[in-house]
C-alpha positions as CSV (number, residue, x, y, z in Angstrom):
1,M,0.0,-0.1,0.2
2,G,2.7,2.6,0.8
3,A,4.5,1.9,-2.7
4,I,1.0,2.3,-4.6
5,Y,0.4,5.7,-2.5
6,A,4.1,6.9,-3.6
7,L,3.6,6.1,-7.2
8,V,0.7,8.4,-7.2
9,A,2.3,11.0,-4.9
10,L,5.6,10.9,-7.6
11,G,3.0,12.2,-10.0
12,F,1.9,15.1,-7.9
13,V,5.4,16.2,-7.3
14,T,6.3,15.9,-11.0
15,I,4.1,18.6,-11.9
16,S,4.7,20.2,-8.9
17,R,8.4,21.0,-9.4
18,A,7.4,22.5,-12.8
19,S,4.5,24.5,-12.6
20,Q,3.5,24.8,-8.6
21,I,0.1,23.1,-9.4
22,I,-1.5,20.6,-7.3
23,N,-3.2,18.4,-9.7
24,F,-5.8,16.7,-8.4
25,A,-6.6,15.0,-11.7
26,Q,-3.4,12.5,-10.8
27,G,-5.9,10.0,-9.1
28,E,-8.0,9.5,-12.8
29,F,-4.7,8.9,-14.6
30,V,-4.0,6.2,-12.3
31,M,-7.6,4.9,-12.8
32,L,-7.4,5.2,-16.8
33,G,-4.1,3.5,-17.0
34,G,-5.8,0.3,-15.4
35,V,-9.5,0.9,-17.4
36,A,-7.7,1.6,-20.5
37,T,-5.6,-1.5,-20.4
38,F,-8.8,-3.9,-19.3
39,F,-10.5,-2.6,-22.3
40,L,-7.4,-2.8,-24.6
41,L,-6.6,-6.3,-23.3
42,N,-10.2,-7.7,-23.2
43,G,-11.9,-6.0,-25.6
44,V,-9.4,-5.4,-28.5
45,R,-7.8,-8.7,-27.5
46,L,-4.2,-6.8,-27.6
47,P,-1.3,-8.6,-25.8
48,Y,-0.9,-7.7,-22.4
49,P,2.5,-5.8,-23.2
50,L,1.3,-4.2,-25.8
51,A,-2.0,-3.3,-24.2
52,A,-0.4,-1.6,-21.2
53,L,1.9,0.4,-23.6
54,I,-0.7,2.0,-25.2
55,A,-2.9,2.2,-22.3
56,V,0.1,4.4,-21.0
57,M,0.4,6.4,-24.3
58,I,-3.4,7.6,-24.2
59,V,-3.2,8.5,-20.8
60,V,0.0,10.8,-21.4
61,L,-2.2,12.1,-24.4
62,V,-4.9,13.0,-22.0
63,G,-2.5,14.7,-19.9
64,F,-1.1,16.8,-22.7
65,A,-4.8,17.5,-23.9
66,M,-5.6,18.3,-20.3
67,Y,-3.1,21.2,-20.5
68,L,-3.6,22.6,-23.7
69,S,-7.2,22.9,-23.3
70,V,-7.8,24.0,-19.8
71,L,-4.6,25.2,-18.0
72,Y,-2.8,26.7,-20.8
73,P,-5.8,29.2,-21.7
74,L,-6.0,30.0,-17.8
75,R,-1.9,30.2,-17.3
76,K,-2.4,34.0,-16.3
77,A,-5.1,33.1,-13.8
78,S,-4.2,32.8,-10.1
79,I,-2.9,29.0,-8.9
80,L,-6.0,28.9,-6.7
81,I,-7.9,29.1,-10.2
82,L,-5.9,26.5,-11.7
83,I,-6.1,24.0,-9.0
84,M,-9.8,24.2,-9.3
85,A,-9.5,23.8,-12.7
86,T,-7.6,20.4,-12.1
87,L,-10.5,19.4,-9.8
88,G,-12.9,20.3,-12.3
89,I,-11.0,18.2,-15.0
90,S,-10.9,15.0,-12.4
91,I,-14.9,15.1,-12.1
92,F,-14.9,15.6,-16.3
93,L,-12.4,12.6,-16.5
94,S,-14.4,10.3,-13.9
95,S,-17.8,10.8,-15.3
96,T,-16.3,10.3,-19.0
97,S,-14.6,7.2,-18.2
98,G,-18.1,5.6,-16.5
99,L,-19.8,6.5,-19.6
100,I,-17.2,5.0,-21.9
101,F,-16.1,1.9,-19.9
102,G,-19.0,1.3,-17.9
103,T,-19.1,1.7,-14.2
104,L,-18.7,-2.3,-12.9
105,P,-15.4,-2.8,-11.4
106,K,-12.5,-4.2,-13.4
107,A,-9.3,-6.2,-12.7
108,L,-6.3,-7.1,-14.5
109,P,-4.5,-10.6,-14.5
110,P,-1.2,-10.7,-12.8
111,F,2.1,-10.2,-14.3
112,T,3.2,-13.6,-13.3
113,D,2.6,-16.4,-11.2
114,E,-0.4,-16.1,-8.3
115,Q,1.7,-18.4,-6.1
116,P,2.8,-16.1,-2.9
117,L,6.4,-15.8,-2.4
118,M,7.7,-16.3,1.2
119,F,9.9,-13.9,2.9
120,W,11.3,-14.8,6.6
121,G,7.9,-16.1,7.1
122,I,5.6,-13.8,5.4
123,S,3.5,-14.2,2.8
124,M,3.6,-11.8,-0.3
125,L,2.0,-11.8,-3.7
126,P,4.2,-11.7,-6.6
127,Q,2.3,-9.0,-7.9
128,S,3.4,-6.8,-4.8
129,V,6.9,-7.7,-5.6
130,W,6.4,-6.0,-9.0
131,V,4.8,-2.6,-7.3
132,L,7.8,-2.2,-4.8
133,V,10.4,-2.9,-7.5
134,S,8.7,-0.8,-10.1
135,T,8.6,2.2,-7.4
136,L,12.2,2.1,-6.9
137,V,13.1,2.3,-10.9
138,L,10.5,4.9,-11.3
139,L,12.1,6.9,-8.5
140,T,15.5,6.5,-10.1
141,F,14.3,7.4,-13.2
142,L,12.7,10.8,-12.1
143,Y,15.9,11.1,-10.0
144,L,18.0,11.2,-13.2
145,L,15.6,12.9,-15.0
146,S,15.6,15.9,-12.4
147,H,19.3,16.0,-11.5
148,R,21.2,14.5,-14.9
149,T,19.4,16.1,-17.4
150,L,18.8,19.5,-18.9
151,L,15.4,18.9,-19.6
152,G,14.9,18.2,-15.9
153,K,16.6,21.2,-14.5
154,A,14.9,23.1,-17.0
155,M,11.2,21.9,-15.7
156,E,12.4,22.7,-11.9
157,A,14.0,25.9,-12.8
158,S,10.7,27.0,-14.6
159,S,8.9,26.9,-11.1
160,T,11.7,27.6,-8.6
161,D,13.4,30.8,-10.9
162,P,10.4,32.0,-13.4
163,L,12.8,35.0,-14.5
164,G,15.9,32.9,-14.4
165,A,14.2,30.5,-16.6
166,D,13.4,33.2,-19.0
167,L,16.6,34.8,-19.0
168,L,17.8,31.4,-20.2
169,G,15.4,31.4,-23.3
170,I,13.5,28.4,-21.5
171,S,9.8,28.3,-22.4
172,R,7.9,27.6,-19.2
173,S,4.8,26.3,-21.0
174,L,6.6,23.9,-22.9
175,M,8.0,22.7,-19.5
176,V,4.7,22.5,-17.7
177,F,3.3,20.7,-20.9
178,L,6.1,18.1,-20.7
179,A,5.5,17.9,-17.0
180,F,2.0,16.8,-17.4
181,G,2.8,14.1,-19.8
182,V,5.4,12.8,-17.5
183,S,3.1,12.9,-14.6
184,A,-0.1,11.3,-16.8
185,G,2.7,8.3,-17.8
186,V,3.6,7.9,-14.2
187,G,0.1,7.7,-13.3
188,A,-1.1,5.2,-15.9
189,F,1.9,3.2,-15.2
190,A,0.7,2.9,-11.4
191,G,-2.7,2.3,-12.4
192,I,-1.4,-0.8,-14.2
193,L,0.6,-2.1,-11.6
194,I,-1.9,-2.0,-9.1
195,T,-5.1,-3.0,-10.7
196,P,-4.1,-6.7,-10.6
197,I,-4.3,-6.5,-6.8
198,F,-7.5,-4.2,-6.1
199,F,-10.2,-3.7,-8.4
200,T,-10.6,-0.3,-10.4
201,S,-13.6,1.5,-11.7
202,Y,-14.4,5.2,-13.1
203,N,-14.6,6.6,-9.2
204,S,-11.6,5.0,-7.4
205,G,-9.3,7.6,-8.9
206,T,-10.6,10.3,-6.6
207,L,-9.9,8.5,-3.2
208,L,-6.6,7.2,-4.4
209,G,-5.5,10.6,-5.5
210,L,-6.2,12.3,-2.2
211,K,-4.4,9.7,-0.6
212,G,-1.3,9.8,-2.8
213,F,-1.6,13.9,-2.1
214,I,-1.4,13.4,1.6
215,A,1.4,11.1,1.2
216,A,3.6,14.3,-0.5
217,V,2.7,16.3,1.9
218,L,3.4,14.0,4.7
219,G,7.1,13.1,3.0
220,G,7.9,16.9,2.3
221,W,6.2,18.5,-0.8
222,G,8.4,18.9,-3.9
223,K,10.5,16.3,-3.1
224,N,10.6,12.5,-4.9
225,S,12.1,11.2,-2.0
226,G,9.5,12.6,0.0
227,A,7.2,11.1,-1.9
228,I,8.4,7.6,-1.4
229,L,8.8,8.1,2.5
230,G,5.4,9.5,3.0
231,G,3.8,6.8,0.7
232,F,5.3,4.1,2.8
233,V,4.7,5.9,6.3
234,L,0.9,6.4,5.3
235,G,0.6,2.8,4.2
236,I,2.2,1.3,6.7
237,V,0.2,3.4,9.3
238,E,-3.3,2.9,7.7
239,S,-2.7,-1.2,7.5
240,L,-1.4,-1.0,11.0
241,S,-4.7,0.9,12.3
242,L,-6.6,-2.0,11.3
243,A,-5.6,-3.7,14.7
244,F,-7.3,-0.9,16.6
245,I,-10.1,0.6,14.5
246,P,-13.1,-1.0,12.2
247,S,-11.8,-1.4,8.8
248,G,-14.8,0.9,7.6
249,Y,-12.6,3.7,9.3
250,K,-9.4,3.0,7.5
251,D,-9.6,5.6,5.0
252,A,-10.7,8.1,7.4
253,V,-6.7,7.6,9.0
254,A,-4.9,9.5,5.9
255,F,-7.0,12.6,6.5
256,V,-6.2,12.4,10.3
257,I,-2.8,12.5,9.5
258,L,-3.2,15.4,6.9
259,L,-4.8,17.6,10.0
260,L,-1.8,16.2,12.3
261,I,1.1,17.0,9.8
262,L,-0.4,20.4,8.4
263,Y,-0.8,21.4,12.3
264,F,2.7,20.1,13.9
265,R,5.0,20.0,10.9
266,P,3.8,21.7,7.7
267,K,6.9,21.0,5.7
268,G,6.8,17.4,6.0
269,I,9.0,14.7,7.4
270,L,12.0,15.9,5.1
271,G,11.1,19.3,4.7
272,S,9.8,21.1,1.7
273,P,12.0,23.4,-0.3
274,F,11.4,26.7,-0.9
275,I,8.7,27.4,-3.8
276,D,8.3,30.5,-5.5
277,S,5.0,31.5,-5.4
278,R,5.0,33.6,-8.9
279,R,2.7,32.4,-12.1
280,W,4.3,30.3,-14.9
C-alpha cells in the first residue's frame, strides 16, 4: 500500500516541481491506466505488454490535452483557480470514463504467477513485488531526469526561478506541458501495476489521488524522496490501524494524518524546499 501511494504522490510532485500546480486529477490518471489496459486487453484482445504500453500512451495524451485545453488558456490566472480547474477535470475524466468503459469494477491478471512468495515467514504476492521494484525503478528514473538532464533542470527552473528561466530562453509553458505528460505516464503506470491487486472503476481515482496528495505532503512537498517516504509511512500506518479501529474507518486515518502533519510539521518529514509563488 505504501508503494502504491508513493507512485501516486510522485505524479503530484512531478507537476508541482515544474508549475506549482497541485493536480487533483492525478488519481484519474491512475484509474485511466488500469481501465484503458483492461479494455485493450479484453475488448480489443491485444497482448498484455502492448495493451499496457498503448494505455500509457493514451493517458499521456490525455495529460497533454488537459493542459492545452484547460490549463494553458488559464495560465495567467491565479494558482488557486488553476487548482480548482484540475478538480473540474478530475470530475470530467471520472464521469467520462464511466460512460465509455462502464461502471462495473475491473481487474487485470497479475504479471506473473499468483503463487505467494515467502520472505522470512511473511507471505507476499508476486504482483506486490512488482509494485515495490517498479516504484524504486521509477524513483531512479525521475531522479536522473531531474538531476542529470538539462530537460529536468529546465522543468524545475521554470517553477523555482521563472525570471531566470526566461533569461535563459526556457519556455515555461513547454516545460509544464511536458511535466503533465510525465505525470500522466507515471499515473497510468501506477494504475497498471495496482489493478491486478485491487479492482478499479471509474470513481476509484478520487480517493487514491487524495491519499497520494497526503503522502506527498507527509513526506515533504516537492521532493521525490519525500513522496516515497510519505507513501510508505501512510501505507504502513493505515494498515496497522486496522488492529485498533474497524476497517470501515481505515480511509479516515489518512486525513487525520494530514491534519496532524499540517498542524505540527507543515513542511513534512523531510522538509519542503521553498517554492516561488510567482505564476508560470
